[in-house]
C-alpha positions as CSV (number, residue, x, y, z in Angstrom):
1,X,-0.3,0.0,0.0
2,X,2.9,2.5,1.0
3,X,4.6,1.6,-2.1
4,X,1.4,2.4,-4.1
5,X,1.1,5.6,-2.4
6,X,4.7,6.9,-3.2
7,X,4.1,5.5,-7.2
8,X,1.0,7.7,-7.2
9,X,2.5,10.7,-5.8
10,X,5.5,10.4,-8.3
11,X,3.2,10.2,-11.2
12,X,1.2,13.2,-10.1
13,X,4.6,15.1,-9.9
14,X,5.3,14.0,-13.4
15,X,2.1,15.2,-14.6
16,X,2.5,18.5,-13.1
17,X,5.8,19.0,-14.3
18,X,4.7,18.2,-17.7
19,X,1.8,20.6,-17.5
20,X,3.9,23.3,-16.2
21,X,6.0,23.1,-19.1
22,X,3.0,23.2,-21.4
23,X,1.7,26.4,-19.5
24,X,5.1,28.1,-20.1
25,X,4.9,27.4,-23.9
26,X,1.5,28.8,-24.2
27,X,2.6,31.8,-22.2
28,X,5.0,32.6,-25.1
29,X,2.2,33.6,-27.3
30,X,-1.0,34.1,-25.0
31,X,-0.8,36.6,-22.5
32,X,-3.4,36.2,-19.6
33,X,-6.4,34.0,-20.2
34,X,-5.2,31.4,-17.5
35,X,-8.4,30.0,-16.9
36,X,-9.1,29.4,-20.5
37,X,-5.7,27.3,-21.0
38,X,-6.2,25.6,-17.6
39,X,-9.4,24.2,-19.0
40,X,-7.9,23.4,-22.0
41,X,-5.5,21.3,-20.6
42,X,-8.3,19.6,-18.3
43,X,-10.2,18.8,-21.5
44,X,-7.1,16.9,-22.9
45,X,-6.7,14.9,-19.9
46,X,-10.3,14.1,-19.7
47,X,-10.7,13.3,-23.4
48,X,-13.5,15.8,-23.4
49,X,-14.6,18.1,-26.3
50,X,-14.7,22.1,-25.5
51,X,-16.8,24.8,-26.7
52,X,-15.0,28.1,-26.5
53,X,-17.4,31.0,-26.7
54,X,-16.2,34.7,-26.9
55,X,-16.3,38.0,-28.8
56,X,-13.8,38.1,-32.0
57,X,-10.3,38.6,-31.1
58,X,-9.7,37.3,-27.5
59,X,-7.3,34.3,-28.7
60,X,-10.3,31.7,-28.9
61,X,-8.8,30.0,-32.3
62,X,-5.4,30.7,-31.3
63,X,-5.6,29.0,-28.1
64,X,-7.0,26.1,-29.8
65,X,-4.2,25.8,-32.5
66,X,-1.4,26.3,-29.8
67,X,-2.7,23.1,-27.8
68,X,-2.7,21.2,-31.2
69,X,0.9,22.4,-31.8
70,X,2.1,21.6,-28.3
71,X,0.4,17.8,-28.8
72,X,2.3,15.7,-31.4
73,X,-0.7,15.0,-33.5
74,X,-2.6,15.6,-36.6
75,X,-4.5,18.8,-36.6
76,X,-7.1,19.9,-39.0
77,X,-9.5,23.2,-39.0
78,X,-12.9,23.7,-40.3
79,X,-14.6,27.0,-40.8
80,X,-18.4,26.2,-40.5
81,X,-20.6,28.2,-43.1
82,X,-24.5,27.9,-43.7
83,X,-23.7,26.1,-47.0
84,X,-21.7,23.4,-45.4
85,X,-22.9,19.8,-45.9
86,X,-22.2,16.7,-44.0
87,X,-19.9,15.4,-46.6
88,X,-17.6,18.4,-46.2
89,X,-17.1,17.5,-42.7
90,X,-17.0,13.5,-42.3
91,X,-15.9,12.7,-46.2
92,X,-18.0,10.9,-48.8
93,X,-17.6,8.0,-51.0
94,X,-16.1,8.6,-54.5
95,X,-16.5,6.2,-57.5
96,X,-13.4,4.9,-59.0
97,X,-13.8,4.1,-62.5
98,X,-10.9,1.9,-63.1
99,X,-12.0,-0.5,-60.3
100,X,-15.5,0.2,-60.5
101,X,-16.1,0.7,-56.9
102,X,-16.8,3.4,-54.3
103,X,-13.7,4.3,-52.1
104,X,-14.2,6.5,-49.4
105,X,-12.6,9.6,-49.0
106,X,-12.1,10.8,-45.5
107,X,-13.4,14.3,-44.5
108,X,-11.3,16.7,-42.4
109,X,-12.8,15.5,-39.3
110,X,-10.5,12.6,-39.6
111,X,-7.5,14.2,-37.3
112,X,-6.6,13.8,-33.7
113,X,-7.4,17.6,-32.7
114,X,-10.1,19.3,-34.8
115,X,-10.7,23.1,-34.5
116,X,-14.2,23.9,-36.0
117,X,-14.4,27.7,-36.1
118,X,-17.8,29.3,-35.8
119,X,-19.6,26.2,-35.1
120,X,-23.1,27.6,-35.0
121,X,-22.9,28.8,-38.4
122,X,-23.8,25.4,-39.9
123,X,-27.3,24.1,-40.2
124,X,-28.8,21.1,-38.1
125,X,-28.1,18.7,-40.7
126,X,-24.4,19.3,-40.7
127,X,-24.4,19.6,-36.8
128,X,-26.0,16.2,-36.8
129,X,-23.0,14.7,-38.8
130,X,-21.0,15.5,-35.6
131,X,-23.3,13.6,-33.2
132,X,-21.6,10.2,-33.9
133,X,-18.0,10.9,-34.2
134,X,-18.0,13.2,-30.9
135,X,-19.9,10.4,-28.7
136,X,-18.4,7.3,-30.5
137,X,-15.2,8.2,-32.2
138,X,-16.2,7.0,-35.4
139,X,-18.0,7.8,-38.4
140,X,-20.6,5.4,-40.5
141,X,-20.7,6.3,-44.1
142,X,-22.8,3.8,-46.6
143,X,-23.3,1.2,-44.0
144,X,-19.2,1.2,-43.2
145,X,-17.9,2.4,-40.0
146,X,-14.7,4.2,-39.9
147,X,-12.9,4.7,-36.7
148,X,-11.0,7.6,-35.5
149,X,-7.4,7.2,-34.1
150,X,-6.8,8.3,-30.9
151,X,-6.6,11.1,-29.2
152,X,-9.8,12.7,-30.8
153,X,-11.0,16.0,-29.4
154,X,-13.0,18.8,-31.2
155,X,-12.4,22.3,-30.1
156,X,-15.1,24.4,-31.5
157,X,-15.5,28.2,-31.1
158,X,-18.4,30.7,-31.6
159,X,-19.3,34.3,-31.1
160,X,-22.2,35.1,-28.5
161,X,-23.0,38.5,-30.2
162,X,-23.2,38.2,-33.7
163,X,-26.5,36.2,-34.5
164,X,-27.2,36.8,-38.3
165,X,-26.5,33.5,-40.1
166,X,-26.3,31.5,-37.2
167,X,-28.1,28.3,-35.8
168,X,-28.5,27.3,-32.2
169,X,-26.8,24.2,-31.3
170,X,-28.9,21.3,-30.8
171,X,-29.1,20.2,-27.1
172,X,-27.9,16.6,-27.8
173,X,-24.9,18.0,-29.5
174,X,-24.3,20.8,-26.7
175,X,-24.4,17.8,-24.1
176,X,-21.4,16.2,-25.8
177,X,-19.3,19.0,-25.0
178,X,-17.0,18.6,-21.7
179,X,-17.0,22.4,-21.1
180,X,-18.4,25.6,-22.4
181,X,-15.7,28.1,-21.8
182,X,-16.7,32.0,-21.7
183,X,-13.5,33.9,-22.9
184,X,-13.5,37.4,-21.7
185,X,-11.5,40.7,-22.9
186,X,-7.9,40.9,-21.3
187,X,-7.2,43.1,-18.4
188,X,-5.6,46.7,-19.1
189,X,-2.1,45.3,-18.1
190,X,-2.5,42.3,-20.2
191,X,-3.4,44.5,-23.3
192,X,-0.5,46.5,-22.8
193,X,1.7,43.2,-22.5
194,X,0.2,42.0,-25.5
195,X,1.1,45.3,-27.5
196,X,4.5,44.9,-26.3
197,X,5.0,41.4,-26.9
198,X,3.8,41.7,-30.6
199,X,4.8,45.0,-31.6
200,X,7.9,43.5,-33.6
201,X,6.6,40.0,-33.9
202,X,3.4,38.5,-35.4
203,X,1.4,35.9,-33.7
204,X,2.4,33.3,-36.5
205,X,6.1,33.9,-35.7
206,X,5.4,33.4,-31.9
207,X,3.5,30.2,-32.8
208,X,6.3,28.7,-34.8
209,X,8.5,29.0,-32.0
210,X,6.1,26.7,-29.8
211,X,7.6,23.2,-29.0
212,X,5.7,20.0,-29.3
213,X,5.9,18.8,-25.6
214,X,3.8,15.4,-25.5
215,X,2.9,12.7,-28.0
216,X,-0.4,10.8,-27.7
217,X,1.4,7.8,-26.0
218,X,2.2,10.3,-23.1
219,X,-1.3,11.9,-23.4
220,X,-2.7,8.6,-22.8
221,X,-0.4,7.8,-19.9
222,X,-1.5,11.3,-18.3
223,X,-5.0,10.3,-18.8
224,X,-4.7,7.1,-17.0
225,X,-3.0,9.1,-14.0
226,X,-6.0,11.3,-13.9
227,X,-8.4,8.5,-14.0
228,X,-6.6,6.9,-10.9
229,X,-7.2,10.1,-8.8
230,X,-9.3,8.9,-5.7
231,X,-12.9,10.3,-5.0
232,X,-14.7,9.4,-1.6
233,X,-18.2,8.3,-1.8
234,X,-19.7,11.2,-0.3
235,X,-18.2,13.4,-3.2
236,X,-19.8,11.0,-5.8
237,X,-23.0,11.5,-4.0
238,X,-22.5,15.3,-4.0
239,X,-22.1,15.4,-7.6
240,X,-25.3,13.5,-8.1
241,X,-27.3,15.8,-5.8
242,X,-26.0,18.8,-7.8
243,X,-27.0,17.2,-11.0
244,X,-30.4,16.3,-9.4
245,X,-31.1,19.5,-8.4
246,X,-30.8,21.1,-11.7
247,X,-33.8,18.6,-13.0
248,X,-35.9,19.8,-9.9
249,X,-35.3,23.5,-9.9
250,X,-38.3,25.6,-10.9
251,X,-36.2,28.0,-12.7
252,X,-35.1,25.5,-15.2
253,X,-36.8,24.1,-18.3
254,X,-34.2,21.6,-18.8
255,X,-31.7,20.1,-16.0
256,X,-28.4,18.2,-16.5
257,X,-28.1,14.7,-18.0
258,X,-26.1,11.8,-16.7
259,X,-23.6,12.6,-19.2
260,X,-23.1,15.9,-17.2
261,X,-22.5,13.9,-13.9
262,X,-19.9,11.8,-15.5
263,X,-18.2,14.9,-16.6
264,X,-18.2,16.9,-13.9
265,X,-16.5,13.5,-12.0
266,X,-13.8,13.5,-14.6
267,X,-13.2,17.2,-14.8
268,X,-12.9,17.2,-10.8
269,X,-10.2,14.6,-10.9
270,X,-8.4,16.4,-13.6
271,X,-8.5,19.8,-11.7
272,X,-7.3,17.9,-8.6
273,X,-4.4,16.2,-10.5
274,X,-3.5,20.0,-12.0
275,X,-3.5,20.9,-8.1
276,X,-0.8,18.2,-7.6
277,X,-3.1,16.0,-5.3
278,X,-4.2,12.4,-6.1
279,X,-7.5,12.8,-4.7
280,X,-10.5,15.2,-5.2
281,X,-11.9,17.6,-2.4
282,X,-15.2,19.6,-2.7
283,X,-13.6,22.6,-3.9
284,X,-12.5,20.7,-7.1
285,X,-16.1,19.8,-7.9
286,X,-17.5,23.3,-7.3
287,X,-14.7,24.9,-9.2
288,X,-15.5,22.8,-12.3
289,X,-19.3,23.0,-11.9
290,X,-20.0,26.1,-13.9
291,X,-18.1,25.1,-16.9
292,X,-19.4,21.5,-17.1
293,X,-23.1,22.8,-16.5
294,X,-23.7,26.1,-18.2
295,X,-24.4,24.8,-21.5
296,X,-26.4,21.9,-20.4
297,X,-29.1,23.6,-18.5
298,X,-31.9,25.5,-20.1
299,X,-33.7,28.5,-18.2
300,X,-37.3,28.9,-18.2
301,X,-38.7,31.7,-20.5
302,X,-39.8,33.7,-17.4
303,X,-36.5,33.7,-15.9
304,X,-34.9,34.6,-19.1
305,X,-36.9,37.6,-19.2
306,X,-36.0,38.5,-15.8
307,X,-32.4,38.8,-17.0
308,X,-31.3,35.5,-15.1
309,X,-28.3,33.7,-16.7
310,X,-27.1,30.1,-16.4
311,X,-23.9,30.9,-14.0
312,X,-26.2,32.7,-11.7
313,X,-28.6,29.9,-11.4
314,X,-25.3,27.3,-10.9
315,X,-24.2,29.6,-8.1
316,X,-27.6,29.3,-6.4
317,X,-27.6,25.8,-6.9
318,X,-24.2,25.3,-5.2
319,X,-25.2,27.4,-2.3
320,X,-28.2,25.4,-1.8
321,X,-26.6,21.9,-1.7
322,X,-24.6,20.9,1.4
323,X,-21.1,20.8,0.7
324,X,-19.6,17.3,2.4
325,X,-16.9,17.7,4.7
């Protein structure tokens, strides 16, 4: 038992050292936005897709490109538009006249890290094409199933301000995202630092200097370490109580799913590992809850008209459920 304890501590220390190195590489290009970077790393550790929401020009796309650069894996980028079809995403069967057979040509989604810019600009038919690949890491075309090479993560961005030519994402698709990250403007001090940093060098030049720090095998090992982080039964009950409260809250039209419970459990474990612990504490659950839940719950029309937002309601739920000690 003592040997296992030291091995677990050694694993956590190794994980923290690698994550600290990744943060240093990211800081070469992105000033501030520490929470966004931390949540992206947690998403990597949890094998979870991430939705990033913010106004234009706050480094949403840049952060996704950085993560892809740091992980030694295949990367592809899709710019969603209203005229995009499912075949533009997942691929299509093309007739080969020499052999008189149809050959499947994979689409850009066949990669390890897939960046989808302005995901809410594609219609429902194209969004539905992502359901299977996001949940099951596979694509079925013409009766044949094609599997994705691990790791497979979708990083999607959307702009909350501009609504012309956009579509609301289906609830089933939103539920497949581990996190919804809200990205705000940098502070005045951070803005000054950005200007000083990039007055003589462009973002692309800075991006070229970012090193590839981990490979898929190392990422798989890190995920195994996170999965082994301990969580007491009273904390799993606390997570279940939080999710149950969203389903019985009079201010909500739609509560969180069981997938949300699992997402909160995984995120709390990864957050604990980021803090250098091999066990979860209640504060880990509380810290991750808004990011896991804000896109999975739906307010009643009356509460929306009153100006209540999902984060405020999540805060109310966190205060109403007793924290185990």
